[in-house]
C-alpha positions as CSV (number, residue, x, y, z in Angstrom):
1,M,-104.2,-4.4,32.1
2,T,-106.7,-1.9,33.5
3,A,-104.0,0.3,34.9
4,Q,-102.0,0.2,31.7
5,N,-105.0,1.0,29.5
6,V,-106.3,3.7,31.8
7,G,-102.8,5.2,31.9
8,A,-102.7,5.2,28.1
9,G,-106.0,7.0,28.0
10,Q,-107.8,3.9,26.7
11,R,-110.7,3.5,29.2
12,K,-112.8,1.6,26.7
13,R,-110.0,-1.0,26.3
14,A,-109.8,-1.3,30.1
15,V,-113.5,-2.1,30.3
16,D,-113.2,-4.5,27.3
17,S,-110.3,-6.3,29.0
18,M,-112.4,-6.7,32.2
19,K,-115.3,-8.0,30.1
20,Y,-113.0,-10.5,28.3
21,G,-111.6,-11.6,31.7
22,I,-115.1,-12.2,33.0
23,G,-116.0,-14.2,29.9
24,F,-113.0,-16.5,30.1
25,S,-113.4,-16.9,33.8
26,L,-117.1,-17.6,33.4
27,V,-116.5,-20.4,30.9
28,C,-114.0,-22.0,33.4
29,G,-116.4,-21.4,36.3
30,I,-119.3,-23.0,34.5
31,L,-117.3,-26.0,33.5
32,I,-116.1,-26.5,37.1
33,C,-119.6,-26.0,38.4
34,L,-121.1,-28.5,35.9
35,T,-118.4,-31.0,36.8
36,C,-119.2,-30.6,40.5
37,Q,-122.9,-31.1,39.8
38,L,-122.5,-34.1,37.6
39,V,-119.7,-36.1,39.3
40,P,-119.1,-34.7,42.8
41,E,-118.4,-38.1,44.3
42,A,-115.5,-38.6,41.9
43,L,-114.0,-35.3,42.8
44,I,-114.3,-35.8,46.6
45,G,-113.0,-39.4,46.1
46,I,-109.7,-37.9,45.0
47,F,-109.1,-36.8,48.6
48,S,-110.8,-39.6,50.6
49,K,-112.1,-43.1,50.2
50,D,-114.4,-42.9,53.2
51,G,-117.9,-43.3,52.0
52,A,-119.4,-40.9,54.6
53,V,-116.8,-38.2,53.7
54,I,-117.6,-38.6,50.0
55,T,-121.3,-38.3,50.6
56,A,-121.0,-35.2,52.8
57,G,-118.4,-33.6,50.5
58,A,-120.5,-34.2,47.4
59,Q,-123.5,-32.5,49.1
60,Y,-121.4,-29.5,50.1
61,I,-119.6,-29.1,46.7
62,R,-122.8,-29.1,44.8
63,T,-123.9,-25.8,46.3
64,Y,-120.5,-24.4,46.9
65,S,-119.5,-24.9,43.3
66,M,-122.0,-22.2,42.2
67,D,-119.5,-19.8,43.7
68,C,-117.1,-20.6,40.8
69,V,-119.5,-18.9,38.4
70,L,-120.1,-15.9,40.6
71,V,-116.5,-15.1,41.4
72,S,-115.8,-14.8,37.7
73,F,-117.5,-11.4,38.0
74,V,-116.2,-10.4,41.4
75,F,-112.5,-11.1,40.8
76,C,-112.4,-9.5,37.4
77,M,-114.4,-6.4,38.5
78,N,-112.1,-6.1,41.6
79,A,-109.1,-6.1,39.3
80,Y,-110.7,-3.4,37.2
81,F,-111.5,-1.3,40.2
82,N,-108.0,-1.7,41.6
83,G,-106.5,-0.8,38.3
84,N,-108.6,2.4,38.4
85,G,-107.4,3.3,41.9
86,Q,-110.7,2.3,43.4
87,S,-109.5,-0.3,45.9
88,F,-111.8,0.8,48.7
89,I,-114.9,-0.6,47.0
90,C,-113.2,-4.0,46.8
91,F,-112.4,-3.9,50.5
92,A,-115.8,-2.6,51.5
93,H,-117.9,-5.2,49.6
94,S,-115.6,-8.1,50.6
95,I,-115.9,-7.2,54.3
96,A,-119.6,-6.6,54.0
97,A,-120.2,-9.9,52.1
98,T,-118.2,-11.8,54.8
99,F,-119.8,-10.3,57.9
100,L,-123.3,-9.5,56.6
101,I,-123.9,-12.5,54.4
102,R,-121.3,-15.4,54.6
103,I,-121.0,-15.7,58.3
104,P,-124.8,-15.3,59.1
105,V,-125.8,-17.7,56.3
106,T,-123.3,-20.2,57.5
107,W,-124.7,-19.9,61.1
108,L,-128.3,-20.0,59.9
109,M,-127.7,-23.1,57.7
110,S,-125.9,-24.8,60.6
111,K,-129.1,-24.3,62.7
112,V,-131.6,-25.4,60.0
113,S,-129.5,-28.2,58.4
114,T,-130.7,-31.7,59.0
115,G,-127.2,-33.2,58.9
116,S,-126.7,-32.5,55.2
117,L,-123.8,-30.2,54.2
118,L,-125.8,-29.1,51.1
119,P,-127.2,-26.0,52.7
120,M,-123.8,-25.1,54.2
121,G,-122.4,-24.7,50.7
122,L,-124.8,-21.9,50.0
123,A,-122.9,-19.3,52.2
124,A,-120.1,-18.7,49.7
125,P,-122.3,-18.2,46.6
126,A,-124.7,-16.0,48.7
127,A,-121.8,-13.8,49.7
128,S,-120.5,-13.7,46.1
129,L,-123.9,-12.8,44.8
130,F,-124.0,-9.9,47.2
131,S,-120.6,-8.8,45.9
132,V,-121.6,-9.1,42.3
133,A,-124.6,-6.9,43.0
134,V,-122.5,-4.3,44.7
135,C,-119.8,-4.4,42.0
136,L,-122.4,-4.1,39.1
137,I,-124.1,-1.2,40.8
138,Y,-120.8,0.6,41.6
139,F,-119.5,0.0,38.0
140,W,-122.7,1.2,36.5
141,R,-122.8,4.3,38.6
142,K,-119.2,5.2,38.0
143,E,-119.3,4.5,34.3
144,N,-122.5,6.5,33.9
145,K,-121.2,9.3,36.2
146,V,-124.1,9.0,38.6
147,V,-123.6,11.0,41.8
148,F,-124.5,9.2,45.0
């Protein structure tokens, strides 16, 4: 939608479609996150009946599910950037988030964790939070014609 609207000279409509995409995704992400907070055992129980697996999975999914909210912004903003021919920023923040945030946070949590998977689930939302910050700054700078 971004590329079509930009090609038609409708930049505002391209931005609006990104905002609507974020809004719809955000509603879904929040519902999924809430479900994972309220009944994680039931969700994990779909895949295993082993009590230890359910307990560990419920711990993990509680923190990991926060990523569902954050990727609402990242994925829609990436689509907007790609539609504008700005694919490099998507690549750059994804690589940076993986190697500077996600992997180090996973490693750190594996060292400080007391056997619970709850802290391990923080790596994905931490990386996505980094990506959201990069995307918002980049978008603001591009839309406001700020020179680096």
